mmCIF file of the N, C-alpha and C atoms, coordinates in Angstrom:
data_MODEL
# 
_entry.id   MODEL 
# 
loop_
_atom_site.group_PDB 
_atom_site.id 
_atom_site.type_symbol 
_atom_site.label_atom_id 
_atom_site.label_alt_id 
_atom_site.label_comp_id 
_atom_site.label_asym_id 
_atom_site.label_entity_id 
_atom_site.label_seq_id 
_atom_site.pdbx_PDB_ins_code 
_atom_site.Cartn_x 
_atom_site.Cartn_y 
_atom_site.Cartn_z 
_atom_site.occupancy 
_atom_site.B_iso_or_equiv 
_atom_site.pdbx_formal_charge 
_atom_site.auth_seq_id 
_atom_site.auth_comp_id 
_atom_site.auth_asym_id 
_atom_site.auth_atom_id 
_atom_site.pdbx_PDB_model_num 
ATOM 1   N N  . UNK A 1 1  ? -29.980 5.557   -35.303 1.00 0.00 ? 1  UNK A N  1 
ATOM 2   C CA . UNK A 1 1  ? -29.347 4.893   -34.181 1.00 0.00 ? 1  UNK A CA 1 
ATOM 3   C C  . UNK A 1 1  ? -29.508 3.381   -34.300 1.00 0.00 ? 1  UNK A C  1 
ATOM 4   N N  . UNK A 1 2  ? -28.497 2.700   -33.841 1.00 0.00 ? 2  UNK A N  1 
ATOM 5   C CA . UNK A 1 2  ? -28.549 1.244   -33.868 1.00 0.00 ? 2  UNK A CA 1 
ATOM 6   C C  . UNK A 1 2  ? -29.423 0.736   -32.724 1.00 0.00 ? 2  UNK A C  1 
ATOM 7   N N  . UNK A 1 3  ? -30.007 -0.411  -32.929 1.00 0.00 ? 3  UNK A N  1 
ATOM 8   C CA . UNK A 1 3  ? -30.815 -1.013  -31.880 1.00 0.00 ? 3  UNK A CA 1 
ATOM 9   C C  . UNK A 1 3  ? -29.905 -1.518  -30.762 1.00 0.00 ? 3  UNK A C  1 
ATOM 10  N N  . UNK A 1 4  ? -30.410 -1.464  -29.548 1.00 0.00 ? 4  UNK A N  1 
ATOM 11  C CA . UNK A 1 4  ? -29.713 -1.961  -28.358 1.00 0.00 ? 4  UNK A CA 1 
ATOM 12  C C  . UNK A 1 4  ? -28.399 -1.240  -28.068 1.00 0.00 ? 4  UNK A C  1 
ATOM 13  N N  . UNK A 1 5  ? -28.212 -0.065  -28.614 1.00 0.00 ? 5  UNK A N  1 
ATOM 14  C CA . UNK A 1 5  ? -27.023 0.734   -28.317 1.00 0.00 ? 5  UNK A CA 1 
ATOM 15  C C  . UNK A 1 5  ? -27.505 1.997   -27.624 1.00 0.00 ? 5  UNK A C  1 
ATOM 16  N N  . UNK A 1 6  ? -26.925 2.256   -26.498 1.00 0.00 ? 6  UNK A N  1 
ATOM 17  C CA . UNK A 1 6  ? -27.357 3.407   -25.732 1.00 0.00 ? 6  UNK A CA 1 
ATOM 18  C C  . UNK A 1 6  ? -26.313 4.509   -25.869 1.00 0.00 ? 6  UNK A C  1 
ATOM 19  N N  . UNK A 1 7  ? -26.746 5.672   -26.250 1.00 0.00 ? 7  UNK A N  1 
ATOM 20  C CA . UNK A 1 7  ? -25.858 6.826   -26.388 1.00 0.00 ? 7  UNK A CA 1 
ATOM 21  C C  . UNK A 1 7  ? -26.215 7.825   -25.298 1.00 0.00 ? 7  UNK A C  1 
ATOM 22  N N  . UNK A 1 8  ? -25.203 8.299   -24.605 1.00 0.00 ? 8  UNK A N  1 
ATOM 23  C CA . UNK A 1 8  ? -25.447 9.290   -23.567 1.00 0.00 ? 8  UNK A CA 1 
ATOM 24  C C  . UNK A 1 8  ? -24.605 10.510  -23.861 1.00 0.00 ? 8  UNK A C  1 
ATOM 25  N N  . UNK A 1 9  ? -25.176 11.626  -23.591 1.00 0.00 ? 9  UNK A N  1 
ATOM 26  C CA . UNK A 1 9  ? -24.444 12.874  -23.723 1.00 0.00 ? 9  UNK A CA 1 
ATOM 27  C C  . UNK A 1 9  ? -24.381 13.482  -22.335 1.00 0.00 ? 9  UNK A C  1 
ATOM 28  N N  . UNK A 1 10 ? -23.171 13.777  -21.906 1.00 0.00 ? 10 UNK A N  1 
ATOM 29  C CA . UNK A 1 10 ? -22.955 14.334  -20.579 1.00 0.00 ? 10 UNK A CA 1 
ATOM 30  C C  . UNK A 1 10 ? -22.946 15.847  -20.649 1.00 0.00 ? 10 UNK A C  1 
ATOM 31  N N  . UNK A 1 11 ? -23.406 16.430  -19.591 1.00 0.00 ? 11 UNK A N  1 
ATOM 32  C CA . UNK A 1 11 ? -23.271 17.882  -19.473 1.00 0.00 ? 11 UNK A CA 1 
ATOM 33  C C  . UNK A 1 11 ? -21.805 18.171  -19.171 1.00 0.00 ? 11 UNK A C  1 
ATOM 34  N N  . UNK A 1 12 ? -21.410 19.395  -19.302 1.00 0.00 ? 12 UNK A N  1 
ATOM 35  C CA . UNK A 1 12 ? -20.025 19.787  -19.000 1.00 0.00 ? 12 UNK A CA 1 
ATOM 36  C C  . UNK A 1 12 ? -19.700 19.479  -17.542 1.00 0.00 ? 12 UNK A C  1 
ATOM 37  N N  . UNK A 1 13 ? -20.648 19.730  -16.663 1.00 0.00 ? 13 UNK A N  1 
ATOM 38  C CA . UNK A 1 13 ? -20.442 19.467  -15.235 1.00 0.00 ? 13 UNK A CA 1 
ATOM 39  C C  . UNK A 1 13 ? -20.260 17.971  -14.972 1.00 0.00 ? 13 UNK A C  1 
ATOM 40  N N  . UNK A 1 14 ? -21.085 17.144  -15.593 1.00 0.00 ? 14 UNK A N  1 
ATOM 41  C CA . UNK A 1 14 ? -20.959 15.696  -15.425 1.00 0.00 ? 14 UNK A CA 1 
ATOM 42  C C  . UNK A 1 14 ? -19.615 15.201  -15.969 1.00 0.00 ? 14 UNK A C  1 
ATOM 43  N N  . UNK A 1 15 ? -19.219 15.750  -17.104 1.00 0.00 ? 15 UNK A N  1 
ATOM 44  C CA . UNK A 1 15 ? -17.942 15.363  -17.701 1.00 0.00 ? 15 UNK A CA 1 
ATOM 45  C C  . UNK A 1 15 ? -16.790 15.730  -16.765 1.00 0.00 ? 15 UNK A C  1 
ATOM 46  N N  . UNK A 1 16 ? -16.820 16.936  -16.218 1.00 0.00 ? 16 UNK A N  1 
ATOM 47  C CA . UNK A 1 16 ? -15.766 17.375  -15.297 1.00 0.00 ? 16 UNK A CA 1 
ATOM 48  C C  . UNK A 1 16 ? -15.746 16.501  -14.045 1.00 0.00 ? 16 UNK A C  1 
ATOM 49  N N  . UNK A 1 17 ? -16.935 16.119  -13.566 1.00 0.00 ? 17 UNK A N  1 
ATOM 50  C CA . UNK A 1 17 ? -17.008 15.221  -12.400 1.00 0.00 ? 17 UNK A CA 1 
ATOM 51  C C  . UNK A 1 17 ? -16.356 13.882  -12.706 1.00 0.00 ? 17 UNK A C  1 
ATOM 52  N N  . UNK A 1 18 ? -16.619 13.362  -13.871 1.00 0.00 ? 18 UNK A N  1 
ATOM 53  C CA . UNK A 1 18 ? -16.030 12.074  -14.272 1.00 0.00 ? 18 UNK A CA 1 
ATOM 54  C C  . UNK A 1 18 ? -14.512 12.186  -14.359 1.00 0.00 ? 18 UNK A C  1 
ATOM 55  N N  . UNK A 1 19 ? -14.032 13.239  -15.003 1.00 0.00 ? 19 UNK A N  1 
ATOM 56  C CA . UNK A 1 19 ? -12.587 13.440  -15.131 1.00 0.00 ? 19 UNK A CA 1 
ATOM 57  C C  . UNK A 1 19 ? -11.961 13.609  -13.744 1.00 0.00 ? 19 UNK A C  1 
ATOM 58  N N  . UNK A 1 20 ? -12.623 14.363  -12.870 1.00 0.00 ? 20 UNK A N  1 
ATOM 59  C CA . UNK A 1 20 ? -12.126 14.550  -11.507 1.00 0.00 ? 20 UNK A CA 1 
ATOM 60  C C  . UNK A 1 20 ? -12.067 13.242  -10.746 1.00 0.00 ? 20 UNK A C  1 
ATOM 61  N N  . UNK A 1 21 ? -13.090 12.437  -10.915 1.00 0.00 ? 21 UNK A N  1 
ATOM 62  C CA . UNK A 1 21 ? -13.125 11.134  -10.243 1.00 0.00 ? 21 UNK A CA 1 
ATOM 63  C C  . UNK A 1 21 ? -11.995 10.240  -10.753 1.00 0.00 ? 21 UNK A C  1 
ATOM 64  N N  . UNK A 1 22 ? -11.757 10.254  -12.045 1.00 0.00 ? 22 UNK A N  1 
ATOM 65  C CA . UNK A 1 22 ? -10.671 9.439   -12.615 1.00 0.00 ? 22 UNK A CA 1 
ATOM 66  C C  . UNK A 1 22 ? -9.317  9.907   -12.091 1.00 0.00 ? 22 UNK A C  1 
ATOM 67  N N  . UNK A 1 23 ? -9.140  11.211  -11.981 1.00 0.00 ? 23 UNK A N  1 
ATOM 68  C CA . UNK A 1 23 ? -7.891  11.751  -11.443 1.00 0.00 ? 23 UNK A CA 1 
ATOM 69  C C  . UNK A 1 23 ? -7.724  11.347  -9.989  1.00 0.00 ? 23 UNK A C  1 
ATOM 70  N N  . UNK A 1 24 ? -8.811  11.397  -9.236  1.00 0.00 ? 24 UNK A N  1 
ATOM 71  C CA . UNK A 1 24 ? -8.782  11.014  -7.827  1.00 0.00 ? 24 UNK A CA 1 
ATOM 72  C C  . UNK A 1 24 ? -8.392  9.545   -7.685  1.00 0.00 ? 24 UNK A C  1 
ATOM 73  N N  . UNK A 1 25 ? -8.932  8.697   -8.534  1.00 0.00 ? 25 UNK A N  1 
ATOM 74  C CA . UNK A 1 25 ? -8.612  7.271   -8.495  1.00 0.00 ? 25 UNK A CA 1 
ATOM 75  C C  . UNK A 1 25 ? -7.128  7.056   -8.785  1.00 0.00 ? 25 UNK A C  1 
ATOM 76  N N  . UNK A 1 26 ? -6.601  7.757   -9.773  1.00 0.00 ? 26 UNK A N  1 
ATOM 77  C CA . UNK A 1 26 ? -5.173  7.635   -10.089 1.00 0.00 ? 26 UNK A CA 1 
ATOM 78  C C  . UNK A 1 26 ? -4.321  8.070   -8.899  1.00 0.00 ? 26 UNK A C  1 
ATOM 79  N N  . UNK A 1 27 ? -4.700  9.179   -8.268  1.00 0.00 ? 27 UNK A N  1 
ATOM 80  C CA . UNK A 1 27 ? -3.959  9.659   -7.099  1.00 0.00 ? 27 UNK A CA 1 
ATOM 81  C C  . UNK A 1 27 ? -4.022  8.631   -5.972  1.00 0.00 ? 27 UNK A C  1 
ATOM 82  N N  . UNK A 1 28 ? -5.199  8.059   -5.741  1.00 0.00 ? 28 UNK A N  1 
ATOM 83  C CA . UNK A 1 28 ? -5.351  7.070   -4.678  1.00 0.00 ? 28 UNK A CA 1 
ATOM 84  C C  . UNK A 1 28 ? -4.535  5.812   -4.969  1.00 0.00 ? 28 UNK A C  1 
ATOM 85  N N  . UNK A 1 29 ? -4.447  5.415   -6.232  1.00 0.00 ? 29 UNK A N  1 
ATOM 86  C CA . UNK A 1 29 ? -3.614  4.262   -6.593  1.00 0.00 ? 29 UNK A CA 1 
ATOM 87  C C  . UNK A 1 29 ? -2.150  4.551   -6.274  1.00 0.00 ? 29 UNK A C  1 
ATOM 88  N N  . UNK A 1 30 ? -1.699  5.758   -6.588  1.00 0.00 ? 30 UNK A N  1 
ATOM 89  C CA . UNK A 1 30 ? -0.321  6.141   -6.277  1.00 0.00 ? 30 UNK A CA 1 
ATOM 90  C C  . UNK A 1 30 ? -0.078  6.096   -4.773  1.00 0.00 ? 30 UNK A C  1 
ATOM 91  N N  . UNK A 1 31 ? -1.040  6.605   -3.999  1.00 0.00 ? 31 UNK A N  1 
ATOM 92  C CA . UNK A 1 31 ? -0.906  6.604   -2.547  1.00 0.00 ? 31 UNK A CA 1 
ATOM 93  C C  . UNK A 1 31 ? -0.853  5.176   -1.999  1.00 0.00 ? 31 UNK A C  1 
ATOM 94  N N  . UNK A 1 32 ? -1.687  4.297   -2.520  1.00 0.00 ? 32 UNK A N  1 
ATOM 95  C CA . UNK A 1 32 ? -1.692  2.899   -2.074  1.00 0.00 ? 32 UNK A CA 1 
ATOM 96  C C  . UNK A 1 32 ? -0.341  2.255   -2.371  1.00 0.00 ? 32 UNK A C  1 
ATOM 97  N N  . UNK A 1 33 ? 0.195   2.487   -3.555  1.00 0.00 ? 33 UNK A N  1 
ATOM 98  C CA . UNK A 1 33 ? 1.496   1.913   -3.906  1.00 0.00 ? 33 UNK A CA 1 
ATOM 99  C C  . UNK A 1 33 ? 2.605   2.472   -3.021  1.00 0.00 ? 33 UNK A C  1 
ATOM 100 N N  . UNK A 1 34 ? 2.549   3.768   -2.737  1.00 0.00 ? 34 UNK A N  1 
ATOM 101 C CA . UNK A 1 34 ? 3.543   4.390   -1.852  1.00 0.00 ? 34 UNK A CA 1 
ATOM 102 C C  . UNK A 1 34 ? 3.466   3.773   -0.456  1.00 0.00 ? 34 UNK A C  1 
ATOM 103 N N  . UNK A 1 35 ? 2.248   3.685   0.069   1.00 0.00 ? 35 UNK A N  1 
ATOM 104 C CA . UNK A 1 35 ? 2.073   3.125   1.410   1.00 0.00 ? 35 UNK A CA 1 
ATOM 105 C C  . UNK A 1 35 ? 2.457   1.653   1.460   1.00 0.00 ? 35 UNK A C  1 
ATOM 106 N N  . UNK A 1 36 ? 2.175   0.913   0.396   1.00 0.00 ? 36 UNK A N  1 
ATOM 107 C CA . UNK A 1 36 ? 2.571   -0.494  0.334   1.00 0.00 ? 36 UNK A CA 1 
ATOM 108 C C  . UNK A 1 36 ? 4.100   -0.602  0.435   1.00 0.00 ? 36 UNK A C  1 
ATOM 109 N N  . UNK A 1 37 ? 4.793   0.255   -0.280  1.00 0.00 ? 37 UNK A N  1 
ATOM 110 C CA . UNK A 1 37 ? 6.259   0.252   -0.227  1.00 0.00 ? 37 UNK A CA 1 
ATOM 111 C C  . UNK A 1 37 ? 6.781   0.561   1.165   1.00 0.00 ? 37 UNK A C  1 
ATOM 112 N N  . UNK A 1 38 ? 6.162   1.537   1.825   1.00 0.00 ? 38 UNK A N  1 
ATOM 113 C CA . UNK A 1 38 ? 6.590   1.883   3.186   1.00 0.00 ? 38 UNK A CA 1 
ATOM 114 C C  . UNK A 1 38 ? 6.354   0.736   4.146   1.00 0.00 ? 38 UNK A C  1 
ATOM 115 N N  . UNK A 1 39 ? 5.218   0.087   4.041   1.00 0.00 ? 39 UNK A N  1 
ATOM 116 C CA . UNK A 1 39 ? 4.909   -1.038  4.926   1.00 0.00 ? 39 UNK A CA 1 
ATOM 117 C C  . UNK A 1 39 ? 5.896   -2.176  4.688   1.00 0.00 ? 39 UNK A C  1 
ATOM 118 N N  . UNK A 1 40 ? 6.223   -2.435  3.435   1.00 0.00 ? 40 UNK A N  1 
ATOM 119 C CA . UNK A 1 40 ? 7.183   -3.500  3.130   1.00 0.00 ? 40 UNK A CA 1 
ATOM 120 C C  . UNK A 1 40 ? 8.550   -3.179  3.730   1.00 0.00 ? 40 UNK A C  1 
ATOM 121 N N  . UNK A 1 41 ? 8.981   -1.916  3.649   1.00 0.00 ? 41 UNK A N  1 
ATOM 122 C CA . UNK A 1 41 ? 10.259  -1.518  4.250   1.00 0.00 ? 41 UNK A CA 1 
ATOM 123 C C  . UNK A 1 41 ? 10.213  -1.665  5.766   1.00 0.00 ? 41 UNK A C  1 
ATOM 124 N N  . UNK A 1 42 ? 9.088   -1.280  6.371   1.00 0.00 ? 42 UNK A N  1 
ATOM 125 C CA . UNK A 1 42 ? 8.954   -1.416  7.820   1.00 0.00 ? 42 UNK A CA 1 
ATOM 126 C C  . UNK A 1 42 ? 8.971   -2.884  8.227   1.00 0.00 ? 42 UNK A C  1 
ATOM 127 N N  . UNK A 1 43 ? 8.375   -3.739  7.430   1.00 0.00 ? 43 UNK A N  1 
ATOM 128 C CA . UNK A 1 43 ? 8.404   -5.172  7.720   1.00 0.00 ? 43 UNK A CA 1 
ATOM 129 C C  . UNK A 1 43 ? 9.836   -5.697  7.733   1.00 0.00 ? 43 UNK A C  1 
ATOM 130 N N  . UNK A 1 44 ? 10.639  -5.256  6.776   1.00 0.00 ? 44 UNK A N  1 
ATOM 131 C CA . UNK A 1 44 ? 12.042  -5.677  6.717   1.00 0.00 ? 44 UNK A CA 1 
ATOM 132 C C  . UNK A 1 44 ? 12.780  -5.215  7.967   1.00 0.00 ? 44 UNK A C  1 
ATOM 133 N N  . UNK A 1 45 ? 12.570  -3.962  8.347   1.00 0.00 ? 45 UNK A N  1 
ATOM 134 C CA . UNK A 1 45 ? 13.236  -3.411  9.532   1.00 0.00 ? 45 UNK A CA 1 
ATOM 135 C C  . UNK A 1 45 ? 12.799  -4.173  10.790  1.00 0.00 ? 45 UNK A C  1 
ATOM 136 N N  . UNK A 1 46 ? 11.511  -4.408  10.924  1.00 0.00 ? 46 UNK A N  1 
ATOM 137 C CA . UNK A 1 46 ? 11.020  -5.135  12.098  1.00 0.00 ? 46 UNK A CA 1 
ATOM 138 C C  . UNK A 1 46 ? 11.562  -6.560  12.147  1.00 0.00 ? 46 UNK A C  1 
ATOM 139 N N  . UNK A 1 47 ? 11.668  -7.202  11.009  1.00 0.00 ? 47 UNK A N  1 
ATOM 140 C CA . UNK A 1 47 ? 12.221  -8.557  10.989  1.00 0.00 ? 47 UNK A CA 1 
ATOM 141 C C  . UNK A 1 47 ? 13.685  -8.554  11.416  1.00 0.00 ? 47 UNK A C  1 
ATOM 142 N N  . UNK A 1 48 ? 14.433  -7.535  10.996  1.00 0.00 ? 48 UNK A N  1 
ATOM 143 C CA . UNK A 1 48 ? 15.835  -7.410  11.429  1.00 0.00 ? 48 UNK A CA 1 
ATOM 144 C C  . UNK A 1 48 ? 15.909  -7.220  12.938  1.00 0.00 ? 48 UNK A C  1 
ATOM 145 N N  . UNK A 1 49 ? 15.015  -6.396  13.484  1.00 0.00 ? 49 UNK A N  1 
ATOM 146 C CA . UNK A 1 49 ? 15.001  -6.182  14.931  1.00 0.00 ? 49 UNK A CA 1 
ATOM 147 C C  . UNK A 1 49 ? 14.682  -7.465  15.682  1.00 0.00 ? 49 UNK A C  1 
ATOM 148 N N  . UNK A 1 50 ? 13.736  -8.231  15.173  1.00 0.00 ? 50 UNK A N  1 
ATOM 149 C CA . UNK A 1 50 ? 13.390  -9.510  15.798  1.00 0.00 ? 50 UNK A CA 1 
ATOM 150 C C  . UNK A 1 50 ? 14.604  -10.439 15.788  1.00 0.00 ? 50 UNK A C  1 
ATOM 151 N N  . UNK A 1 51 ? 15.277  -10.518 14.657  1.00 0.00 ? 51 UNK A N  1 
ATOM 152 C CA . UNK A 1 51 ? 16.457  -11.388 14.553  1.00 0.00 ? 51 UNK A CA 1 
ATOM 153 C C  . UNK A 1 51 ? 17.557  -10.949 15.512  1.00 0.00 ? 51 UNK A C  1 
ATOM 154 N N  . UNK A 1 52 ? 17.794  -9.642  15.593  1.00 0.00 ? 52 UNK A N  1 
ATOM 155 C CA . UNK A 1 52 ? 18.823  -9.144  16.501  1.00 0.00 ? 52 UNK A CA 1 
ATOM 156 C C  . UNK A 1 52 ? 18.474  -9.428  17.953  1.00 0.00 ? 52 UNK A C  1 
ATOM 157 N N  . UNK A 1 53 ? 17.205  -9.267  18.297  1.00 0.00 ? 53 UNK A N  1 
ATOM 158 C CA . UNK A 1 53 ? 16.770  -9.537  19.666  1.00 0.00 ? 53 UNK A CA 1 
ATOM 159 C C  . UNK A 1 53 ? 16.932  -11.018 19.995  1.00 0.00 ? 53 UNK A C  1 
ATOM 160 N N  . UNK A 1 54 ? 16.579  -11.871 19.063  1.00 0.00 ? 54 UNK A N  1 
ATOM 161 C CA . UNK A 1 54 ? 16.747  -13.305 19.291  1.00 0.00 ? 54 UNK A CA 1 
ATOM 162 C C  . UNK A 1 54 ? 18.227  -13.646 19.476  1.00 0.00 ? 54 UNK A C  1 
ATOM 163 N N  . UNK A 1 55 ? 19.084  -13.074 18.652  1.00 0.00 ? 55 UNK A N  1 
ATOM 164 C CA . UNK A 1 55 ? 20.520  -13.333 18.779  1.00 0.00 ? 55 UNK A CA 1 
ATOM 165 C C  . UNK A 1 55 ? 21.052  -12.846 20.124  1.00 0.00 ? 55 UNK A C  1 
ATOM 166 N N  . UNK A 1 56 ? 20.603  -11.650 20.529  1.00 0.00 ? 56 UNK A N  1 
ATOM 167 C CA . UNK A 1 56 ? 21.047  -11.108 21.808  1.00 0.00 ? 56 UNK A CA 1 
ATOM 168 C C  . UNK A 1 56 ? 20.586  -11.992 22.958  1.00 0.00 ? 56 UNK A C  1 
ATOM 169 N N  . UNK A 1 57 ? 19.350  -12.473 22.879  1.00 0.00 ? 57 UNK A N  1 
ATOM 170 C CA . UNK A 1 57 ? 18.832  -13.342 23.937  1.00 0.00 ? 57 UNK A CA 1 
ATOM 171 C C  . UNK A 1 57 ? 19.630  -14.633 24.025  1.00 0.00 ? 57 UNK A C  1 
ATOM 172 N N  . UNK A 1 58 ? 20.004  -15.179 22.895  1.00 0.00 ? 58 UNK A N  1 
ATOM 173 C CA . UNK A 1 58 ? 20.811  -16.409 22.884  1.00 0.00 ? 58 UNK A CA 1 
ATOM 174 C C  . UNK A 1 58 ? 22.178  -16.148 23.502  1.00 0.00 ? 58 UNK A C  1 
ATOM 175 N N  . UNK A 1 59 ? 22.790  -15.039 23.123  1.00 0.00 ? 59 UNK A N  1 
ATOM 176 C CA . UNK A 1 59 ? 24.116  -14.699 23.667  1.00 0.00 ? 59 UNK A CA 1 
ATOM 177 C C  . UNK A 1 59 ? 24.030  -14.506 25.173  1.00 0.00 ? 59 UNK A C  1 
ATOM 178 N N  . UNK A 1 60 ? 23.013  -13.779 25.633  1.00 0.00 ? 60 UNK A N  1 
ATOM 179 C CA . UNK A 1 60 ? 22.857  -13.558 27.072  1.00 0.00 ? 60 UNK A CA 1 
ATOM 180 C C  . UNK A 1 60 ? 22.587  -14.874 27.802  1.00 0.00 ? 60 UNK A C  1 
ATOM 181 N N  . UNK A 1 61 ? 21.806  -15.745 27.198  1.00 0.00 ? 61 UNK A N  1 
ATOM 182 C CA . UNK A 1 61 ? 21.532  -17.038 27.830  1.00 0.00 ? 61 UNK A CA 1 
ATOM 183 C C  . UNK A 1 61 ? 22.800  -17.866 27.929  1.00 0.00 ? 61 UNK A C  1 
ATOM 184 N N  . UNK A 1 62 ? 23.647  -17.816 26.909  1.00 0.00 ? 62 UNK A N  1 
ATOM 185 C CA . UNK A 1 62 ? 24.916  -18.558 26.953  1.00 0.00 ? 62 UNK A CA 1 
ATOM 186 C C  . UNK A 1 62 ? 25.838  -17.969 28.016  1.00 0.00 ? 62 UNK A C  1 
ATOM 187 N N  . UNK A 1 63 ? 25.865  -16.617 28.090  1.00 0.00 ? 63 UNK A N  1 
ATOM 188 C CA . UNK A 1 63 ? 26.712  -15.967 29.103  1.00 0.00 ? 63 UNK A CA 1 
ATOM 189 C C  . UNK A 1 63 ? 26.281  -16.343 30.527  1.00 0.00 ? 63 UNK A C  1 
ATOM 190 N N  . UNK A 1 64 ? 24.999  -16.563 30.717  1.00 0.00 ? 64 UNK A N  1 
ATOM 191 C CA . UNK A 1 64 ? 24.485  -16.917 32.035  1.00 0.00 ? 64 UNK A CA 1 
ATOM 192 C C  . UNK A 1 64 ? 24.404  -18.430 32.244  1.00 0.00 ? 64 UNK A C  1 
ATOM 193 N N  . UNK A 1 65 ? 24.980  -19.171 31.293  1.00 0.00 ? 65 UNK A N  1 
ATOM 194 C CA . UNK A 1 65 ? 24.995  -20.637 31.337  1.00 0.00 ? 65 UNK A CA 1 
ATOM 195 C C  . UNK A 1 65 ? 23.585  -21.220 31.432  1.00 0.00 ? 65 UNK A C  1 
ATOM 196 N N  . UNK A 1 66 ? 22.642  -20.562 30.811  1.00 0.00 ? 66 UNK A N  1 
ATOM 197 C CA . UNK A 1 66 ? 21.274  -21.083 30.790  1.00 0.00 ? 66 UNK A CA 1 
ATOM 198 C C  . UNK A 1 66 ? 21.160  -22.142 29.683  1.00 0.00 ? 66 UNK A C  1 
ATOM 199 N N  . UNK A 1 67 ? 21.884  -21.892 28.606  1.00 0.00 ? 67 UNK A N  1 
ATOM 200 C CA . UNK A 1 67 ? 21.876  -22.885 27.521  1.00 0.00 ? 67 UNK A CA 1 
ATOM 201 C C  . UNK A 1 67 ? 23.301  -23.264 27.172  1.00 0.00 ? 67 UNK A C  1 
# 
């Protein structure tokens, strides 16, 4: 063995745990990306609603001779 090199041998159970953890991390990354996309779409929709509400308020204010 080389100096300052550490070799570890995992049991089958430890190896399966590691593989399971890696799979879980990949799944969680996919979920985060999916949720990020949904939030971004909701932000776009909410911004459109804000713009429409502002436009409606301006139109109503003009109709009532407020502005």
